[in-house]
MARPATI-581956 format. One record per atom (N, C-alpha, C): residue number from 1; residue in three letters; atom name; y, z, x. Coordinates in steps of 0.05 Angstrom, whole numbers, plus 5000, padded with zeros to 4 digits. Example, Ala and Ser with C-alpha at 12.3 -4.5 7.8 and 13.67 -1.06 7.14 Angstrom:
2
@n = 1&res = ala&atom = N&Y = 4886&Z = 5156&X = 5264 $
@n = 1&res = ala&atom = CA&Y = 4910&Z = 5156&X = 5246 $
@n = 1&res = ala&atom = C&Y = 4934&Z = 5156&X = 5264 $
@n = 2&res = ser&atom = N&Y = 4955&Z = 5142&X = 5257 $
@n = 2&res = ser&atom = CA&Y = 4979&Z = 5143&X = 5273 $
@n = 2&res = ser&atom = C&Y = 5001&Z = 5157&X = 5258 $
END
This chain:
115
@n = 1&res = met&atom = N&Y = 8252&Z = 0129&X = 6092 $
@n = 1&res = met&atom = CA&Y = 8224&Z = 0124&X = 6100 $
@n = 1&res = met&atom = C&Y = 8223&Z = 0120&X = 6132 $
@n = 2&res = gln&atom = N&Y = 8252&Z = 0112&X = 6144 $
@n = 2&res = gln&atom = CA&Y = 8256&Z = 0109&X = 6174 $
@n = 2&res = gln&atom = C&Y = 8254&Z = 0140&X = 6185 $
@n = 3&res = asp&atom = N&Y = 8262&Z = 0160&X = 6172 $
@n = 3&res = asp&atom = CA&Y = 8255&Z = 0186&X = 6188 $
@n = 3&res = asp&atom = C&Y = 8232&Z = 0192&X = 6187 $
@n = 4&res = lys&atom = N&Y = 8213&Z = 0185&X = 6166 $
@n = 4&res = lys&atom = CA&Y = 8185&Z = 0191&X = 6169 $
@n = 4&res = lys&atom = C&Y = 8169&Z = 0175&X = 6189 $
@n = 5&res = ile&atom = N&Y = 8178&Z = 0156&X = 6192 $
@n = 5&res = ile&atom = CA&Y = 8168&Z = 0135&X = 6214 $
@n = 5&res = ile&atom = C&Y = 8175&Z = 0144&X = 6238 $
@n = 6&res = lys&atom = N&Y = 8199&Z = 0159&X = 6248 $
@n = 6&res = lys&atom = CA&Y = 8204&Z = 0169&X = 6273 $
@n = 6&res = lys&atom = C&Y = 8197&Z = 0191&X = 6277 $
@n = 7&res = leu&atom = N&Y = 8180&Z = 0208&X = 6258 $
@n = 7&res = leu&atom = CA&Y = 8170&Z = 0233&X = 6259 $
@n = 7&res = leu&atom = C&Y = 8142&Z = 0225&X = 6268 $
@n = 8&res = leu&atom = N&Y = 8131&Z = 0204&X = 6253 $
@n = 8&res = leu&atom = CA&Y = 8106&Z = 0201&X = 6258 $
@n = 8&res = leu&atom = C&Y = 8105&Z = 0188&X = 6287 $
@n = 9&res = ile&atom = N&Y = 8120&Z = 0177&X = 6296 $
@n = 9&res = ile&atom = CA&Y = 8126&Z = 0166&X = 6322 $
@n = 9&res = ile&atom = C&Y = 8124&Z = 0186&X = 6343 $
@n = 10&res = ala&atom = N&Y = 8140&Z = 0208&X = 6336 $
@n = 10&res = ala&atom = CA&Y = 8145&Z = 0233&X = 6355 $
@n = 10&res = ala&atom = C&Y = 8118&Z = 0246&X = 6354 $
@n = 11&res = phe&atom = N&Y = 8102&Z = 0249&X = 6332 $
@n = 11&res = phe&atom = CA&Y = 8077&Z = 0262&X = 6337 $
@n = 11&res = phe&atom = C&Y = 8056&Z = 0250&X = 6347 $
@n = 12&res = leu&atom = N&Y = 8060&Z = 0219&X = 6349 $
@n = 12&res = leu&atom = CA&Y = 8039&Z = 0207&X = 6363 $
@n = 12&res = leu&atom = C&Y = 8049&Z = 0202&X = 6396 $
@n = 13&res = leu&atom = N&Y = 8071&Z = 0205&X = 6397 $
@n = 13&res = leu&atom = CA&Y = 8081&Z = 0213&X = 6428 $
@n = 13&res = leu&atom = C&Y = 8070&Z = 0235&X = 6442 $
@n = 14&res = val&atom = N&Y = 8067&Z = 0260&X = 6420 $
@n = 14&res = val&atom = CA&Y = 8054&Z = 0287&X = 6431 $
@n = 14&res = val&atom = C&Y = 8032&Z = 0285&X = 6435 $
@n = 15&res = val&atom = N&Y = 8016&Z = 0275&X = 6414 $
@n = 15&res = val&atom = CA&Y = 7988&Z = 0266&X = 6418 $
@n = 15&res = val&atom = C&Y = 7977&Z = 0248&X = 6444 $
@n = 16&res = ala&atom = N&Y = 7995&Z = 0228&X = 6449 $
@n = 16&res = ala&atom = CA&Y = 7988&Z = 0211&X = 6472 $
@n = 16&res = ala&atom = C&Y = 7994&Z = 0227&X = 6498 $
@n = 17&res = gly&atom = N&Y = 8015&Z = 0247&X = 6505 $
@n = 17&res = gly&atom = CA&Y = 8020&Z = 0267&X = 6516 $
@n = 17&res = gly&atom = C&Y = 7995&Z = 0280&X = 6526 $
@n = 18&res = ile&atom = N&Y = 7988&Z = 0295&X = 6505 $
@n = 18&res = ile&atom = CA&Y = 7958&Z = 0315&X = 6508 $
@n = 18&res = ile&atom = C&Y = 7936&Z = 0293&X = 6513 $
@n = 19&res = ala&atom = N&Y = 7933&Z = 0270&X = 6505 $
@n = 19&res = ala&atom = CA&Y = 7912&Z = 0253&X = 6509 $
@n = 19&res = ala&atom = C&Y = 7916&Z = 0244&X = 6541 $
@n = 20&res = gly&atom = N&Y = 7940&Z = 0241&X = 6555 $
@n = 20&res = gly&atom = CA&Y = 7945&Z = 0237&X = 6577 $
@n = 20&res = gly&atom = C&Y = 7934&Z = 0263&X = 6592 $
@n = 21&res = tyr&atom = N&Y = 7933&Z = 0284&X = 6585 $
@n = 21&res = tyr&atom = CA&Y = 7931&Z = 0307&X = 6601 $
@n = 21&res = tyr&atom = C&Y = 7901&Z = 0309&X = 6606 $
@n = 22&res = tyr&atom = N&Y = 7883&Z = 0302&X = 6588 $
@n = 22&res = tyr&atom = CA&Y = 7852&Z = 0296&X = 6587 $
@n = 22&res = tyr&atom = C&Y = 7843&Z = 0272&X = 6603 $
@n = 23&res = phe&atom = N&Y = 7857&Z = 0253&X = 6598 $
@n = 23&res = phe&atom = CA&Y = 7852&Z = 0223&X = 6612 $
@n = 23&res = phe&atom = C&Y = 7857&Z = 0229&X = 6639 $
@n = 24&res = leu&atom = N&Y = 7871&Z = 0244&X = 6649 $
@n = 24&res = leu&atom = CA&Y = 7877&Z = 0250&X = 6677 $
@n = 24&res = leu&atom = C&Y = 7861&Z = 0271&X = 6692 $
@n = 25&res = his&atom = N&Y = 7843&Z = 0285&X = 6681 $
@n = 25&res = his&atom = CA&Y = 7829&Z = 0305&X = 6687 $
@n = 25&res = his&atom = C&Y = 7820&Z = 0306&X = 6713 $
@n = 26&res = asp&atom = N&Y = 7810&Z = 0285&X = 6725 $
@n = 26&res = asp&atom = CA&Y = 7808&Z = 0283&X = 6755 $
@n = 26&res = asp&atom = C&Y = 7831&Z = 0284&X = 6771 $
@n = 27&res = ser&atom = N&Y = 7853&Z = 0281&X = 6766 $
@n = 27&res = ser&atom = CA&Y = 7880&Z = 0275&X = 6779 $
@n = 27&res = ser&atom = C&Y = 7894&Z = 0305&X = 6785 $
@n = 28&res = ala&atom = N&Y = 7914&Z = 0304&X = 6799 $
@n = 28&res = ala&atom = CA&Y = 7928&Z = 0333&X = 6810 $
@n = 28&res = ala&atom = C&Y = 7938&Z = 0346&X = 6781 $
@n = 29&res = ala&atom = N&Y = 7940&Z = 0373&X = 6779 $
@n = 29&res = ala&atom = CA&Y = 7946&Z = 0388&X = 6757 $
@n = 29&res = ala&atom = C&Y = 7976&Z = 0376&X = 6750 $
@n = 30&res = val&atom = N&Y = 7995&Z = 0371&X = 6769 $
@n = 30&res = val&atom = CA&Y = 8021&Z = 0362&X = 6767 $
@n = 30&res = val&atom = C&Y = 8023&Z = 0340&X = 6748 $
@n = 31&res = leu&atom = N&Y = 8002&Z = 0318&X = 6754 $
@n = 31&res = leu&atom = CA&Y = 8002&Z = 0298&X = 6735 $
@n = 31&res = leu&atom = C&Y = 7996&Z = 0302&X = 6707 $
@n = 32&res = gln&atom = N&Y = 7974&Z = 0316&X = 6704 $
@n = 32&res = gln&atom = CA&Y = 7970&Z = 0329&X = 6676 $
@n = 32&res = gln&atom = C&Y = 7991&Z = 0338&X = 6664 $
@n = 33&res = val&atom = N&Y = 8002&Z = 0356&X = 6676 $
@n = 33&res = val&atom = CA&Y = 8025&Z = 0372&X = 6662 $
@n = 33&res = val&atom = C&Y = 8049&Z = 0353&X = 6660 $
@n = 34&res = leu&atom = N&Y = 8058&Z = 0339&X = 6676 $
@n = 34&res = leu&atom = CA&Y = 8083&Z = 0315&X = 6675 $
@n = 34&res = leu&atom = C&Y = 8074&Z = 0299&X = 6650 $
@n = 35&res = ser&atom = N&Y = 8046&Z = 0291&X = 6645 $
@n = 35&res = ser&atom = CA&Y = 8038&Z = 0274&X = 6620 $
@n = 35&res = ser&atom = C&Y = 8047&Z = 0292&X = 6594 $
@n = 36&res = val&atom = N&Y = 8042&Z = 0318&X = 6592 $
@n = 36&res = val&atom = CA&Y = 8044&Z = 0329&X = 6570 $
@n = 36&res = val&atom = C&Y = 8074&Z = 0330&X = 6567 $
@n = 37&res = leu&atom = N&Y = 8094&Z = 0337&X = 6587 $
@n = 37&res = leu&atom = CA&Y = 8115&Z = 0339&X = 6585 $
@n = 37&res = leu&atom = C&Y = 8132&Z = 0317&X = 6580 $
@n = 38&res = ala&atom = N&Y = 8123&Z = 0292&X = 6588 $
@n = 38&res = ala&atom = CA&Y = 8132&Z = 0265&X = 6578 $
@n = 38&res = ala&atom = C&Y = 8129&Z = 0259&X = 6552 $
@n = 39&res = gly&atom = N&Y = 8108&Z = 0267&X = 6542 $
@n = 39&res = gly&atom = CA&Y = 8104&Z = 0266&X = 6515 $
@n = 39&res = gly&atom = C&Y = 8117&Z = 0277&X = 6499 $
@n = 40&res = val&atom = N&Y = 8119&Z = 0304&X = 6503 $
@n = 40&res = val&atom = CA&Y = 8142&Z = 0327&X = 6485 $
@n = 40&res = val&atom = C&Y = 8169&Z = 0317&X = 6488 $
@n = 41&res = leu&atom = N&Y = 8179&Z = 0315&X = 6514 $
@n = 41&res = leu&atom = CA&Y = 8207&Z = 0304&X = 6512 $
@n = 41&res = leu&atom = C&Y = 8213&Z = 0275&X = 6496 $
@n = 42&res = ser&atom = N&Y = 8190&Z = 0258&X = 6506 $
@n = 42&res = ser&atom = CA&Y = 8201&Z = 0237&X = 6492 $
@n = 42&res = ser&atom = C&Y = 8195&Z = 0233&X = 6453 $
@n = 43&res = ala&atom = N&Y = 8182&Z = 0252&X = 6451 $
@n = 43&res = ala&atom = CA&Y = 8174&Z = 0261&X = 6420 $
@n = 43&res = ala&atom = C&Y = 8203&Z = 0269&X = 6411 $
@n = 44&res = leu&atom = N&Y = 8210&Z = 0298&X = 6431 $
@n = 44&res = leu&atom = CA&Y = 8235&Z = 0307&X = 6417 $
@n = 44&res = leu&atom = C&Y = 8262&Z = 0290&X = 6420 $
@n = 45&res = phe&atom = N&Y = 8263&Z = 0264&X = 6436 $
@n = 45&res = phe&atom = CA&Y = 8281&Z = 0246&X = 6434 $
@n = 45&res = phe&atom = C&Y = 8284&Z = 0229&X = 6413 $
@n = 46&res = val&atom = N&Y = 8253&Z = 0225&X = 6406 $
@n = 46&res = val&atom = CA&Y = 8253&Z = 0208&X = 6384 $
@n = 46&res = val&atom = C&Y = 8257&Z = 0224&X = 6352 $
@n = 47&res = ala&atom = N&Y = 8252&Z = 0249&X = 6355 $
@n = 47&res = ala&atom = CA&Y = 8253&Z = 0262&X = 6333 $
@n = 47&res = ala&atom = C&Y = 8283&Z = 0268&X = 6325 $
@n = 48&res = ser&atom = N&Y = 8295&Z = 0275&X = 6350 $
@n = 48&res = ser&atom = CA&Y = 8326&Z = 0275&X = 6346 $
@n = 48&res = ser&atom = C&Y = 8347&Z = 0257&X = 6331 $
@n = 49&res = lys&atom = N&Y = 8333&Z = 0233&X = 6334 $
@n = 49&res = lys&atom = CA&Y = 8350&Z = 0214&X = 6322 $
@n = 49&res = lys&atom = C&Y = 8343&Z = 0206&X = 6289 $
@n = 50&res = ser&atom = N&Y = 8320&Z = 0224&X = 6285 $
@n = 50&res = ser&atom = CA&Y = 8319&Z = 0225&X = 6247 $
@n = 50&res = ser&atom = C&Y = 8344&Z = 0252&X = 6238 $
@n = 51&res = glu&atom = N&Y = 8339&Z = 0243&X = 6213 $
@n = 51&res = glu&atom = CA&Y = 8360&Z = 0264&X = 6200 $
@n = 51&res = glu&atom = C&Y = 8351&Z = 0289&X = 6206 $
@n = 52&res = val&atom = N&Y = 8329&Z = 0301&X = 6199 $
@n = 52&res = val&atom = CA&Y = 8317&Z = 0324&X = 6201 $
@n = 52&res = val&atom = C&Y = 8322&Z = 0339&X = 6233 $
@n = 53&res = gly&atom = N&Y = 8320&Z = 0319&X = 6252 $
@n = 53&res = gly&atom = CA&Y = 8327&Z = 0328&X = 6277 $
@n = 53&res = gly&atom = C&Y = 8352&Z = 0326&X = 6283 $
@n = 54&res = gly&atom = N&Y = 8369&Z = 0313&X = 6271 $
@n = 54&res = gly&atom = CA&Y = 8396&Z = 0319&X = 6275 $
@n = 54&res = gly&atom = C&Y = 8411&Z = 0341&X = 6263 $
@n = 55&res = arg&atom = N&Y = 8400&Z = 0350&X = 6240 $
@n = 55&res = arg&atom = CA&Y = 8400&Z = 0379&X = 6227 $
@n = 55&res = arg&atom = C&Y = 8394&Z = 0398&X = 6247 $
@n = 56&res = phe&atom = N&Y = 8371&Z = 0396&X = 6256 $
@n = 56&res = phe&atom = CA&Y = 8363&Z = 0419&X = 6272 $
@n = 56&res = phe&atom = C&Y = 8374&Z = 0421&X = 6303 $
@n = 57&res = leu&atom = N&Y = 8387&Z = 0398&X = 6312 $
@n = 57&res = leu&atom = CA&Y = 8405&Z = 0395&X = 6334 $
@n = 57&res = leu&atom = C&Y = 8432&Z = 0412&X = 6327 $
@n = 58&res = val&atom = N&Y = 8442&Z = 0404&X = 6303 $
@n = 58&res = val&atom = CA&Y = 8464&Z = 0420&X = 6292 $
@n = 58&res = val&atom = C&Y = 8458&Z = 0446&X = 6290 $
@n = 59&res = phe&atom = N&Y = 8441&Z = 0456&X = 6280 $
@n = 59&res = phe&atom = CA&Y = 8435&Z = 0481&X = 6277 $
@n = 59&res = phe&atom = C&Y = 8427&Z = 0495&X = 6307 $
@n = 60&res = ser&atom = N&Y = 8414&Z = 0486&X = 6325 $
@n = 60&res = ser&atom = CA&Y = 8405&Z = 0495&X = 6353 $
@n = 60&res = ser&atom = C&Y = 8440&Z = 0499&X = 6367 $
@n = 61&res = arg&atom = N&Y = 8459&Z = 0481&X = 6363 $
@n = 61&res = arg&atom = CA&Y = 8484&Z = 0484&X = 6371 $
@n = 61&res = arg&atom = C&Y = 8498&Z = 0509&X = 6362 $
@n = 62&res = asp&atom = N&Y = 8495&Z = 0509&X = 6331 $
@n = 62&res = asp&atom = CA&Y = 8510&Z = 0538&X = 6319 $
@n = 62&res = asp&atom = C&Y = 8499&Z = 0561&X = 6326 $
@n = 63&res = ser&atom = N&Y = 8467&Z = 0556&X = 6330 $
@n = 63&res = ser&atom = CA&Y = 8454&Z = 0584&X = 6336 $
@n = 63&res = ser&atom = C&Y = 8473&Z = 0592&X = 6365 $
@n = 64&res = ile&atom = N&Y = 8474&Z = 0572&X = 6387 $
@n = 64&res = ile&atom = CA&Y = 8480&Z = 0581&X = 6413 $
@n = 64&res = ile&atom = C&Y = 8508&Z = 0591&X = 6412 $
@n = 65&res = ala&atom = N&Y = 8523&Z = 0581&X = 6398 $
@n = 65&res = ala&atom = CA&Y = 8555&Z = 0585&X = 6394 $
@n = 65&res = ala&atom = C&Y = 8554&Z = 0615&X = 6381 $
@n = 66&res = glu&atom = N&Y = 8539&Z = 0622&X = 6363 $
@n = 66&res = glu&atom = CA&Y = 8537&Z = 0645&X = 6350 $
@n = 66&res = glu&atom = C&Y = 8529&Z = 0666&X = 6370 $
@n = 67&res = ser&atom = N&Y = 8505&Z = 0659&X = 6382 $
@n = 67&res = ser&atom = CA&Y = 8497&Z = 0681&X = 6401 $
@n = 67&res = ser&atom = C&Y = 8518&Z = 0688&X = 6423 $
@n = 68&res = lys&atom = N&Y = 8540&Z = 0672&X = 6429 $
@n = 68&res = lys&atom = CA&Y = 8561&Z = 0677&X = 6444 $
@n = 68&res = lys&atom = C&Y = 8574&Z = 0693&X = 6435 $
@n = 69&res = arg&atom = N&Y = 8578&Z = 0698&X = 6408 $
@n = 69&res = arg&atom = CA&Y = 8601&Z = 0712&X = 6398 $
@n = 69&res = arg&atom = C&Y = 8588&Z = 0746&X = 6396 $
@n = 70&res = val&atom = N&Y = 8565&Z = 0749&X = 6402 $
@n = 70&res = val&atom = CA&Y = 8555&Z = 0777&X = 6396 $
@n = 70&res = val&atom = C&Y = 8563&Z = 0794&X = 6411 $
@n = 71&res = val&atom = N&Y = 8568&Z = 0816&X = 6407 $
@n = 71&res = val&atom = CA&Y = 8581&Z = 0836&X = 6424 $
@n = 71&res = val&atom = C&Y = 8557&Z = 0855&X = 6434 $
@n = 72&res = trp&atom = N&Y = 8547&Z = 0851&X = 6456 $
@n = 72&res = trp&atom = CA&Y = 8523&Z = 0863&X = 6469 $
@n = 72&res = trp&atom = C&Y = 8531&Z = 0896&X = 6474 $
@n = 73&res = pro&atom = N&Y = 8516&Z = 0917&X = 6471 $
@n = 73&res = pro&atom = CA&Y = 8524&Z = 0942&X = 6480 $
@n = 73&res = pro&atom = C&Y = 8525&Z = 0948&X = 6509 $
@n = 74&res = thr&atom = N&Y = 8539&Z = 0966&X = 6518 $
@n = 74&res = thr&atom = CA&Y = 8534&Z = 0972&X = 6544 $
@n = 74&res = thr&atom = C&Y = 8514&Z = 0984&X = 6554 $
@n = 75&res = arg&atom = N&Y = 8509&Z = 0987&X = 6583 $
@n = 75&res = arg&atom = CA&Y = 8484&Z = 1000&X = 6588 $
@n = 75&res = arg&atom = C&Y = 8481&Z = 1031&X = 6581 $
@n = 76&res = lys&atom = N&Y = 8511&Z = 1045&X = 6579 $
@n = 76&res = lys&atom = CA&Y = 8509&Z = 1067&X = 6571 $
@n = 76&res = lys&atom = C&Y = 8504&Z = 1075&X = 6542 $
@n = 77&res = glu&atom = N&Y = 8514&Z = 1053&X = 6525 $
@n = 77&res = glu&atom = CA&Y = 8508&Z = 1056&X = 6496 $
@n = 77&res = glu&atom = C&Y = 8482&Z = 1053&X = 6491 $
@n = 78&res = thr&atom = N&Y = 8469&Z = 1031&X = 6507 $
@n = 78&res = thr&atom = CA&Y = 8436&Z = 1030&X = 6508 $
@n = 78&res = thr&atom = C&Y = 8424&Z = 1055&X = 6515 $
@n = 79&res = met&atom = N&Y = 8428&Z = 1070&X = 6535 $
@n = 79&res = met&atom = CA&Y = 8419&Z = 1092&X = 6544 $
@n = 79&res = met&atom = C&Y = 8417&Z = 1116&X = 6522 $
@n = 80&res = gln&atom = N&Y = 8439&Z = 1118&X = 6516 $
@n = 80&res = gln&atom = CA&Y = 8448&Z = 1140&X = 6494 $
@n = 80&res = gln&atom = C&Y = 8431&Z = 1135&X = 6471 $
@n = 81&res = thr&atom = N&Y = 8433&Z = 1109&X = 6460 $
@n = 81&res = thr&atom = CA&Y = 8417&Z = 1102&X = 6430 $
@n = 81&res = thr&atom = C&Y = 8391&Z = 1112&X = 6438 $
@n = 82&res = thr&atom = N&Y = 8375&Z = 1099&X = 6461 $
@n = 82&res = thr&atom = CA&Y = 8352&Z = 1101&X = 6471 $
@n = 82&res = thr&atom = C&Y = 8345&Z = 1133&X = 6470 $
@n = 83&res = gly&atom = N&Y = 8361&Z = 1149&X = 6483 $
@n = 83&res = gly&atom = CA&Y = 8356&Z = 1176&X = 6485 $
@n = 83&res = gly&atom = C&Y = 8348&Z = 1188&X = 6458 $
@n = 84&res = val&atom = N&Y = 8370&Z = 1183&X = 6442 $
@n = 84&res = val&atom = CA&Y = 8367&Z = 1191&X = 6412 $
@n = 84&res = val&atom = C&Y = 8341&Z = 1184&X = 6395 $
@n = 85&res = val&atom = N&Y = 8335&Z = 1159&X = 6399 $
@n = 85&res = val&atom = CA&Y = 8309&Z = 1151&X = 6385 $
@n = 85&res = val&atom = C&Y = 8289&Z = 1165&X = 6397 $
@n = 86&res = ile&atom = N&Y = 8286&Z = 1172&X = 6423 $
@n = 86&res = ile&atom = CA&Y = 8259&Z = 1182&X = 6434 $
@n = 86&res = ile&atom = C&Y = 8265&Z = 1208&X = 6425 $
@n = 87&res = leu&atom = N&Y = 8285&Z = 1227&X = 6426 $
@n = 87&res = leu&atom = CA&Y = 8285&Z = 1253&X = 6414 $
@n = 87&res = leu&atom = C&Y = 8277&Z = 1259&X = 6384 $
@n = 88&res = phe&atom = N&Y = 8288&Z = 1237&X = 6375 $
@n = 88&res = phe&atom = CA&Y = 8281&Z = 1237&X = 6343 $
@n = 88&res = phe&atom = C&Y = 8252&Z = 1234&X = 6340 $
@n = 89&res = ala&atom = N&Y = 8240&Z = 1218&X = 6357 $
@n = 89&res = ala&atom = CA&Y = 8215&Z = 1212&X = 6353 $
@n = 89&res = ala&atom = C&Y = 8196&Z = 1235&X = 6364 $
@n = 90&res = ile&atom = N&Y = 8203&Z = 1249&X = 6378 $
@n = 90&res = ile&atom = CA&Y = 8192&Z = 1273&X = 6392 $
@n = 90&res = ile&atom = C&Y = 8193&Z = 1297&X = 6370 $
@n = 91&res = thr&atom = N&Y = 8216&Z = 1301&X = 6359 $
@n = 91&res = thr&atom = CA&Y = 8225&Z = 1321&X = 6338 $
@n = 91&res = thr&atom = C&Y = 8206&Z = 1314&X = 6313 $
@n = 92&res = met&atom = N&Y = 8205&Z = 1286&X = 6304 $
@n = 92&res = met&atom = CA&Y = 8182&Z = 1281&X = 6283 $
@n = 92&res = met&atom = C&Y = 8157&Z = 1289&X = 6288 $
@n = 93&res = ala&atom = N&Y = 8148&Z = 1279&X = 6310 $
@n = 93&res = ala&atom = CA&Y = 8123&Z = 1289&X = 6321 $
@n = 93&res = ala&atom = C&Y = 8118&Z = 1314&X = 6318 $
@n = 94&res = leu&atom = N&Y = 8132&Z = 1330&X = 6328 $
@n = 94&res = leu&atom = CA&Y = 8126&Z = 1357&X = 6322 $
@n = 94&res = leu&atom = C&Y = 8123&Z = 1372&X = 6301 $
@n = 95&res = phe&atom = N&Y = 8151&Z = 1362&X = 6279 $
@n = 95&res = phe&atom = CA&Y = 8148&Z = 1368&X = 6255 $
@n = 95&res = phe&atom = C&Y = 8127&Z = 1365&X = 6234 $
@n = 96&res = leu&atom = N&Y = 8110&Z = 1334&X = 6242 $
@n = 96&res = leu&atom = CA&Y = 8090&Z = 1330&X = 6224 $
@n = 96&res = leu&atom = C&Y = 8063&Z = 1348&X = 6235 $
@n = 97&res = trp&atom = N&Y = 8070&Z = 1350&X = 6265 $
@n = 97&res = trp&atom = CA&Y = 8043&Z = 1366&X = 6272 $
@n = 97&res = trp&atom = C&Y = 8043&Z = 1394&X = 6263 $
@n = 98&res = leu&atom = N&Y = 8071&Z = 1405&X = 6258 $
@n = 98&res = leu&atom = CA&Y = 8072&Z = 1432&X = 6249 $
@n = 98&res = leu&atom = C&Y = 8060&Z = 1431&X = 6220 $
@n = 99&res = val&atom = N&Y = 8068&Z = 1407&X = 6206 $
@n = 99&res = val&atom = CA&Y = 8062&Z = 1408&X = 6171 $
@n = 99&res = val&atom = C&Y = 8034&Z = 1404&X = 6172 $
@n = 100&res = asp&atom = N&Y = 8015&Z = 1388&X = 6188 $
@n = 100&res = asp&atom = CA&Y = 7999&Z = 1384&X = 6188 $
@n = 100&res = asp&atom = C&Y = 7974&Z = 1406&X = 6195 $
@n = 101&res = ala&atom = N&Y = 7981&Z = 1426&X = 6215 $
@n = 101&res = ala&atom = CA&Y = 7968&Z = 1451&X = 6219 $
@n = 101&res = ala&atom = C&Y = 7973&Z = 1473&X = 6202 $
@n = 102&res = ser&atom = N&Y = 7993&Z = 1470&X = 6188 $
@n = 102&res = ser&atom = CA&Y = 7997&Z = 1487&X = 6163 $
@n = 102&res = ser&atom = C&Y = 7984&Z = 1480&X = 6139 $
@n = 103&res = leu&atom = N&Y = 7979&Z = 1454&X = 6135 $
@n = 103&res = leu&atom = CA&Y = 7963&Z = 1443&X = 6111 $
@n = 103&res = leu&atom = C&Y = 7936&Z = 1453&X = 6116 $
@n = 104&res = met&atom = N&Y = 7924&Z = 1446&X = 6140 $
@n = 104&res = met&atom = CA&Y = 7896&Z = 1447&X = 6147 $
@n = 104&res = met&atom = C&Y = 7889&Z = 1483&X = 6153 $
@n = 105&res = ser&atom = N&Y = 7908&Z = 1496&X = 6159 $
@n = 105&res = ser&atom = CA&Y = 7901&Z = 1518&X = 6159 $
@n = 105&res = ser&atom = C&Y = 7903&Z = 1531&X = 6126 $
@n = 106&res = met&atom = N&Y = 7924&Z = 1526&X = 6104 $
@n = 106&res = met&atom = CA&Y = 7923&Z = 1532&X = 6084 $
@n = 106&res = met&atom = C&Y = 7889&Z = 1525&X = 6069 $
@n = 107&res = val&atom = N&Y = 7885&Z = 1498&X = 6071 $
@n = 107&res = val&atom = CA&Y = 7857&Z = 1486&X = 6065 $
@n = 107&res = val&atom = C&Y = 7836&Z = 1501&X = 6075 $
@n = 108&res = asn&atom = N&Y = 7835&Z = 1511&X = 6095 $
@n = 108&res = asn&atom = CA&Y = 7812&Z = 1524&X = 6111 $
@n = 108&res = asn&atom = C&Y = 7811&Z = 1556&X = 6098 $
@n = 109&res = lys&atom = N&Y = 7832&Z = 1567&X = 6091 $
@n = 109&res = lys&atom = CA&Y = 7835&Z = 1596&X = 6076 $
@n = 109&res = lys&atom = C&Y = 7827&Z = 1589&X = 6048 $
@n = 110&res = leu&atom = N&Y = 7836&Z = 1570&X = 6032 $
@n = 110&res = leu&atom = CA&Y = 7823&Z = 1564&X = 6008 $
@n = 110&res = leu&atom = C&Y = 7796&Z = 1556&X = 6003 $
@n = 111&res = met&atom = N&Y = 7785&Z = 1547&X = 6027 $
@n = 111&res = met&atom = CA&Y = 7750&Z = 1540&X = 6023 $
@n = 111&res = met&atom = C&Y = 7737&Z = 1559&X = 6039 $
@n = 112&res = gly&atom = N&Y = 7750&Z = 1582&X = 6048 $
@n = 112&res = gly&atom = CA&Y = 7738&Z = 1606&X = 6053 $
@n = 112&res = gly&atom = C&Y = 7728&Z = 1603&X = 6085 $
@n = 113&res = arg&atom = N&Y = 7738&Z = 1583&X = 6100 $
@n = 113&res = arg&atom = CA&Y = 7731&Z = 1583&X = 6123 $
@n = 113&res = arg&atom = C&Y = 7749&Z = 1601&X = 6143 $
@n = 114&res = val&atom = N&Y = 7735&Z = 1611&X = 6161 $
@n = 114&res = val&atom = CA&Y = 7747&Z = 1630&X = 6181 $
@n = 114&res = val&atom = C&Y = 7754&Z = 1615&X = 6206 $
@n = 115&res = glu&atom = N&Y = 7777&Z = 1617&X = 6219 $
@n = 115&res = glu&atom = CA&Y = 7781&Z = 1592&X = 6243 $
@n = 115&res = glu&atom = C&Y = 7777&Z = 1613&X = 6270 $
END
């Protein structure tokens, strides 16, 4: 029950930040943005204290750690792979054009049309 209350408070803080944006419509744009930012940041803080928020923080940390372990391709590997993909796409386009033109020609001959 406490988690639901925390999440409700977090939601209300976001709503308050958005309401502040519209309440400050005559003020500088910086104040409007700061109002929304304050509402969202305070909501994130409150939500992080709930069980769901805690699990989300653990998931986020694990995701960041996992992304650091990824072996990214070098520039050379990326360029070679891109070249192969482009070459394959061009080859397939030409092949499909050839098949389409052949089928169109056969259909025209079957229907007695002269090109």
